[in-house]
VMD Tcl script that draws the C-alpha trace (Angstrom):
set ca {
  {-6.33 -3.17 -16.50}
  {-2.39 -2.83 -15.53}
  {-1.09 -0.85 -12.85}
  {2.72 -0.47 -12.16}
  {3.77 0.41 -8.64}
  {7.03 2.58 -8.66}
  {8.81 2.62 -5.46}
  {10.92 5.90 -5.18}
  {12.80 4.97 -1.70}
  {16.46 4.80 -1.76}
  {16.21 2.13 0.84}
  {16.81 -1.52 -0.20}
  {15.03 -3.09 2.81}
  {12.28 -2.10 5.09}
  {11.01 0.82 3.05}
  {7.86 2.50 4.47}
  {7.24 3.60 0.63}
  {7.57 0.00 -0.29}
  {5.21 -1.22 2.43}
  {2.64 1.34 1.37}
  {2.50 0.15 -2.03}
  {2.20 -3.17 -1.16}
  {-0.86 -2.69 0.99}
  {-2.29 -0.52 -1.79}
  {-1.61 -3.51 -4.16}
  {-4.20 -5.55 -1.97}
  {-7.27 -3.16 -2.81}
  {-6.37 -2.23 -6.54}
  {-7.20 -5.29 -8.40}
  {-6.18 -6.32 -11.93}
  {-2.68 -6.75 -13.29}
  {-0.08 -5.23 -10.96}
  {3.77 -4.84 -11.24}
  {5.94 -3.58 -8.61}
  {9.35 -1.88 -9.46}
  {11.97 0.01 -7.51}
  {13.39 3.19 -9.06}
  {16.92 2.43 -9.48}
  {19.72 5.15 -8.71}
  {21.87 4.34 -12.08}
  {20.34 5.24 -15.21}
  {21.61 2.37 -17.12}
  {18.75 0.14 -15.40}
  {16.11 2.34 -16.60}
  {15.49 0.59 -19.84}
  {13.61 -2.47 -18.08}
  {11.44 -0.40 -16.20}
  {10.54 1.97 -18.98}
  {9.58 -1.22 -21.17}
  {7.36 -2.12 -18.40}
  {5.44 1.05 -18.52}
  {4.47 0.89 -22.03}
  {1.39 -1.09 -21.54}
  {0.33 0.44 -18.02}
  {-2.86 2.16 -17.56}
  {-2.23 3.40 -14.04}
  {1.12 4.46 -12.53}
  {1.13 4.75 -8.48}
  {4.25 6.28 -7.40}
  {5.24 6.14 -3.73}
  {8.26 7.71 -2.15}
  {9.59 9.72 0.77}
  {9.62 13.48 0.86}
  {13.28 14.63 0.49}
  {13.62 18.56 1.05}
  {9.94 19.31 0.08}
  {10.61 17.50 -3.12}
  {11.19 14.19 -4.61}
  {14.56 12.19 -3.95}
  {17.37 13.06 -6.48}
  {17.48 9.79 -7.87}
  {13.85 9.88 -8.47}
  {13.99 13.39 -10.37}
  {16.58 11.75 -12.79}
  {14.33 9.04 -13.50}
  {11.19 11.35 -13.99}
  {13.33 13.16 -16.57}
  {14.13 10.16 -18.57}
  {10.38 8.83 -18.30}
  {9.14 12.11 -19.50}
  {11.35 11.78 -22.58}
  {10.19 8.00 -23.12}
  {6.58 8.85 -22.60}
  {6.62 11.26 -25.60}
  {8.51 9.12 -27.68}
  {6.11 6.16 -26.99}
  {3.18 8.16 -26.93}
  {2.12 6.90 -23.41}
  {-0.99 8.21 -21.25}
  {-1.50 6.47 -18.25}
  {-3.20 7.60 -15.11}
  {-1.03 8.85 -12.02}
  {-1.53 8.80 -8.53}
  {1.02 9.24 -5.93}
  {1.79 8.30 -2.05}
  {4.25 10.52 -0.18}
  {5.28 10.29 3.40}
  {7.50 12.55 5.41}
  {9.25 12.62 8.78}
  {7.32 15.52 9.91}
  {4.01 15.07 11.84}
  {2.06 17.56 9.37}
  {0.89 15.77 6.38}
  {0.53 19.00 4.53}
  {4.28 19.31 4.69}
  {4.08 17.17 1.33}
  {1.98 19.82 -0.46}
  {5.19 20.99 -2.66}
  {5.61 17.37 -3.47}
  {2.12 17.07 -4.85}
  {2.47 20.09 -7.10}
  {5.85 18.66 -8.55}
  {4.27 15.43 -9.57}
  {1.17 17.33 -11.08}
  {3.57 19.46 -12.96}
  {5.38 16.41 -14.17}
  {2.24 14.73 -15.29}
  {1.25 17.64 -17.15}
  {4.64 17.93 -19.04}
  {4.01 14.15 -19.81}
  {0.42 14.55 -21.05}
  {-0.25 12.11 -18.31}
  {-3.55 12.25 -16.22}
  {-2.60 13.32 -12.56}
  {-5.48 11.44 -10.53}
  {-4.35 12.94 -7.21}
  {-2.46 11.82 -4.35}
  {-1.94 11.06 -0.36}
  {0.34 13.18 1.71}
  {1.12 10.96 5.13}
  {2.70 13.01 8.07}
  {4.87 10.84 10.51}
  {5.17 8.15 7.72}
  {8.33 6.70 9.23}
  {6.36 5.78 12.23}
  {4.35 3.57 9.76}
  {7.82 1.25 9.27}
  {8.47 1.68 13.27}
  {4.94 0.28 14.04}
  {5.15 -2.86 11.75}
  {8.64 -3.68 12.93}
  {7.54 -3.46 16.55}
  {4.35 -5.42 15.97}
  {6.37 -8.19 14.24}
  {8.89 -8.52 17.08}
  {6.10 -8.30 19.70}
  {4.23 -11.24 17.86}
  {7.50 -13.21 17.96}
  {7.93 -12.24 21.42}
  {4.31 -13.61 22.17}
  {5.45 -16.98 20.83}
  {8.68 -17.14 22.65}
  {6.62 -16.55 25.80}
  {4.06 -19.04 25.08}
  {6.65 -21.61 24.51}
  {8.89 -20.74 27.52}
  {5.42 -21.16 29.97}
  {5.09 -24.35 28.21}
  {8.68 -25.38 29.09}
  {8.42 -24.11 32.46}
  {5.16 -25.48 33.53}
  {4.46 -28.14 31.14}
  {1.27 -26.31 29.84}
  {0.49 -23.67 27.08}
  {-0.02 -20.34 28.73}
  {-1.75 -18.31 25.87}
  {-4.00 -15.97 27.40}
  {-1.48 -13.25 28.96}
  {1.02 -13.23 26.01}
  {-1.86 -13.05 23.36}
  {-3.86 -10.44 25.45}
  {-0.63 -8.15 25.66}
  {0.06 -8.34 21.95}
  {-3.59 -7.75 21.02}
  {-3.39 -4.67 23.23}
  {-0.22 -3.52 21.15}
  {-1.96 -4.16 18.04}
  {-5.24 -2.10 19.00}
  {-3.16 0.97 20.15}
  {-0.75 0.70 17.10}
  {-3.59 0.13 14.71}
  {-5.43 3.22 15.85}
  {-2.02 5.14 15.48}
  {-1.96 4.22 11.94}
  {-5.54 3.81 11.21}
  {-6.35 7.29 9.40}
  {-3.12 6.66 7.17}
  {-4.31 3.12 6.24}
  {-7.72 3.78 5.82}
  {-6.99 6.76 3.10}
  {-4.54 4.35 1.48}
  {-7.40 1.88 1.03}
  {-9.39 4.61 -0.28}
  {-6.80 5.65 -2.89}
  {-6.55 2.09 -4.05}
  {-10.15 1.94 -4.64}
  {-9.93 5.07 -6.52}
  {-7.23 3.29 -8.80}
  {-9.39 0.37 -9.11}
  {-12.45 2.42 -10.35}
  {-10.29 4.94 -12.30}
  {-11.50 7.75 -10.55}
  {-9.56 10.94 -9.41}
  {-8.82 10.96 -5.71}
  {-7.98 14.52 -5.48}
  {-4.91 15.74 -3.11}
  {-5.56 14.49 0.51}
  {-3.27 14.91 3.65}
  {-3.26 12.84 6.78}
  {-1.20 11.87 9.49}
  {-0.02 9.33 12.43}
  {-2.70 9.82 14.89}
  {-0.11 10.64 17.62}
  {-0.09 14.22 19.63}
  {2.63 16.38 18.16}
  {4.48 16.92 21.29}
  {4.64 13.14 21.85}
  {5.70 12.64 18.31}
  {8.45 14.93 18.39}
  {9.85 13.16 21.60}
  {9.86 9.73 19.82}
  {11.16 11.04 16.62}
  {13.98 12.83 18.36}
  {14.94 9.51 20.16}
  {14.68 7.26 17.02}
  {16.93 9.57 14.88}
  {19.27 9.93 17.90}
  {19.75 6.19 18.06}
  {19.90 5.95 14.17}
  {22.49 8.55 13.95}
  {24.80 6.64 16.78}
  {24.26 3.40 14.65}
  {25.13 5.41 11.36}
  {21.91 4.85 9.96}
  {21.87 1.11 10.13}
  {18.80 1.17 12.68}
  {16.36 -1.20 11.04}
  {17.57 -0.76 7.38}
  {20.34 -2.74 8.12}
  {19.36 -4.77 11.18}
  {21.27 -2.90 13.37}
  {24.41 -2.89 11.22}
  {26.59 0.04 10.31}
  {26.31 0.90 6.62}
  {29.28 0.06 4.53}
  {30.92 3.26 2.49}
  {30.11 3.12 -0.99}
  {32.77 3.15 -3.72}
  {31.94 6.77 -4.65}
  {32.35 8.03 -1.06}
  {35.71 5.98 -0.97}
  {36.70 7.55 -3.91}
  {36.00 11.25 -2.94}
  {37.88 10.46 0.00}
  {40.89 9.30 -1.96}
  {40.81 12.29 -4.03}
}
mol new
graphics top color blue
foreach p $ca { graphics top sphere $p radius 0.5 }
foreach p [lrange $ca 0 end-1] q [lrange $ca 1 end] { graphics top cylinder $p $q radius 0.2 }
display resetview
């Protein structure tokens, strides 16, 4: 059994969609191939060739304006033509995350992917819509930072007192791990369930979940996050606090 995991996020680094795919891959079994859907049609051919022998396709991407990202839509059109030409009939599952807290905000996306599957004569096996999906990225980055901070505190304690002081830093890290794990637990458990359905070739249905954070708290956290990200011109986390460089296309439009 071969499963191709297709990431539809436009981010090159620290993508929540790529993170979700890699987690799902741990529970799928069989042969697995991870590919990122390119923004340039000239790079489609190697990916389309990879799909020839696939039994399962798992798409993961963010929700953009209640639908698929623009570059993914172009790829789906190319895939539809290729599938008819090569007579491909894989099973399709999808995972979509959005910036709103409500998981059901992803419902239009599910309809788009189901219609796409029908047009290609693929078997649509359902999908998972995650509300507040961007927080999964924030949580994993914060936990990584807290882990390294724990190591620094342990080492600093040894330098200051000549002995390893592990208990307090480790307890603080474990507490943060439990809190953040609880917030992400519903999404992660549903993702594992979807992966097991892929492994067993079973219909998952359409399910929606969310980060387990009260909406009034999530709104404040999201507002602060996106305010800081806007000040850094979108560079927060994606570019390790670096400002994004203008693309050639953007510069050309400015010159015109």
